C-alpha positions as CSV (number, residue, x, y, z in Angstrom):
1,M,-1.9,-2.6,17.1
2,I,-0.6,1.0,16.4
3,R,2.0,-0.3,13.9
4,R,-0.2,-2.5,12.0
5,L,-2.3,0.9,11.4
6,L,0.9,2.9,10.6
7,V,1.7,0.1,7.8
8,F,-1.9,-0.1,6.8
9,S,-1.6,3.5,6.2
10,T,1.2,3.7,4.4
11,V,0.2,0.6,1.8
12,L,-3.1,3.2,1.7
13,V,-1.3,5.8,0.8
14,V,0.5,4.3,-2.0
15,L,-2.6,2.7,-3.2
16,L,-4.6,6.1,-3.3
17,G,-2.5,7.1,-5.6
18,L,-3.5,5.3,-8.0
19,I,-5.9,6.5,-8.6
20,S,-5.3,10.1,-8.1
21,A,-2.8,12.5,-9.7
22,P,0.3,11.0,-10.8
23,A,2.4,13.3,-8.1
24,F,1.0,10.7,-4.9
25,A,1.3,7.9,-6.9
26,D,5.0,7.2,-6.6
27,H,5.8,6.8,-4.0
28,G,4.4,7.1,-0.5
29,V,5.8,7.9,3.3
30,A,4.6,7.1,6.9
31,H,5.8,8.2,10.0
32,N,8.6,6.7,10.3
33,G,10.3,6.9,7.4
34,E,8.6,3.6,5.8
35,T,8.5,3.9,2.1
36,A,5.9,1.9,-0.2
37,D,6.4,1.7,-4.1
38,V,4.3,0.6,-7.2
39,S,5.3,-1.3,-10.0
40,K,3.0,0.8,-12.2
41,T,1.1,4.2,-11.7
42,E,0.2,5.1,-15.5
43,G,-1.6,3.4,-18.3
44,L,-3.2,0.6,-15.9
45,V,-5.8,-1.6,-17.6
46,Q,-8.6,-3.5,-15.4
47,D,-7.2,-6.6,-13.8
48,Q,-3.7,-5.6,-14.3
49,V,-1.7,-7.5,-11.4
50,L,0.7,-4.5,-9.3
51,T,3.6,-4.8,-7.0
52,V,3.5,-3.1,-3.8
53,T,7.1,-3.0,-2.5
54,G,7.5,-1.9,0.8
55,H,11.1,-0.6,2.7
56,G,12.0,0.2,6.1
57,Y,9.6,-1.8,7.7
58,E,10.0,-3.6,11.1
59,P,11.4,-7.0,10.4
60,G,8.6,-9.7,11.1
61,A,5.9,-7.3,10.7
62,T,2.9,-7.5,8.2
63,L,2.1,-5.8,5.1
64,T,-1.5,-5.7,3.7
65,V,-2.5,-4.0,0.5
66,V,-6.5,-2.3,-0.2
67,Q,-7.4,-0.2,-2.5
68,C,-9.0,3.3,-2.1
69,F,-11.5,5.2,-4.4
70,K,-11.0,8.1,-2.6
71,F,-7.8,10.2,-1.9
72,P,-7.5,11.3,0.7
73,P,-10.0,8.6,2.3
74,T,-12.0,10.3,5.4
75,G,-13.2,6.6,6.8
76,P,-13.3,2.6,5.9
77,F,-16.3,3.0,3.2
78,D,-13.7,4.7,0.9
79,C,-12.0,1.8,0.3
80,E,-12.4,-1.8,-1.2
81,L,-12.4,-3.8,2.3
82,S,-13.5,-6.8,1.1
83,N,-10.6,-8.2,0.0
84,Y,-8.8,-7.6,3.0
85,G,-6.3,-9.4,4.4
86,Q,-5.6,-11.4,1.0
87,Y,-2.9,-9.4,0.0
88,T,-0.7,-9.0,2.5
89,A,3.3,-10.2,2.9
90,E,6.0,-10.4,6.1
91,V,8.3,-7.8,6.3
92,G,11.7,-9.7,5.8
93,A,15.3,-8.8,7.6
94,D,16.0,-5.8,5.7
95,G,12.8,-4.4,6.6
96,S,11.3,-4.8,3.1
97,A,8.3,-6.7,2.0
98,S,6.8,-7.5,-1.6
99,I,3.5,-7.6,-2.7
100,D,1.9,-8.5,-6.1
101,Y,-1.9,-7.1,-6.1
102,A,-4.3,-7.6,-9.0
C-alpha cells in the first residue's frame, strides 16, 4: 500500500506540473529516487494525448496517472479521480513504465 501511495504521489507531481509553472512541469521526484517525465509541458490543447514515463520504480509495480487542478494538492478533491485506474502501466524489469494520458 505504501509503495502504491509513493507511485501515485510521483505521477501526481508530474501531472500537477502540467497546470503549474514550467519549472515544475518537466520532472517529478519521489522519495526513493523514482522519476516521471511528461512528453510535452507547454502549448497543450484540449484532449491532447501526453505520454508519462516513469523510471526507477520497483519491477512489477503499477503506475497510475491522474490530473490535479491545484498545486500542491491539499486533498483528493483537488484532482480528477473519476478516471482513477483508467491510465495505468505495469513497471517492467528495467524499472520503467510508460502511459499515454488524454
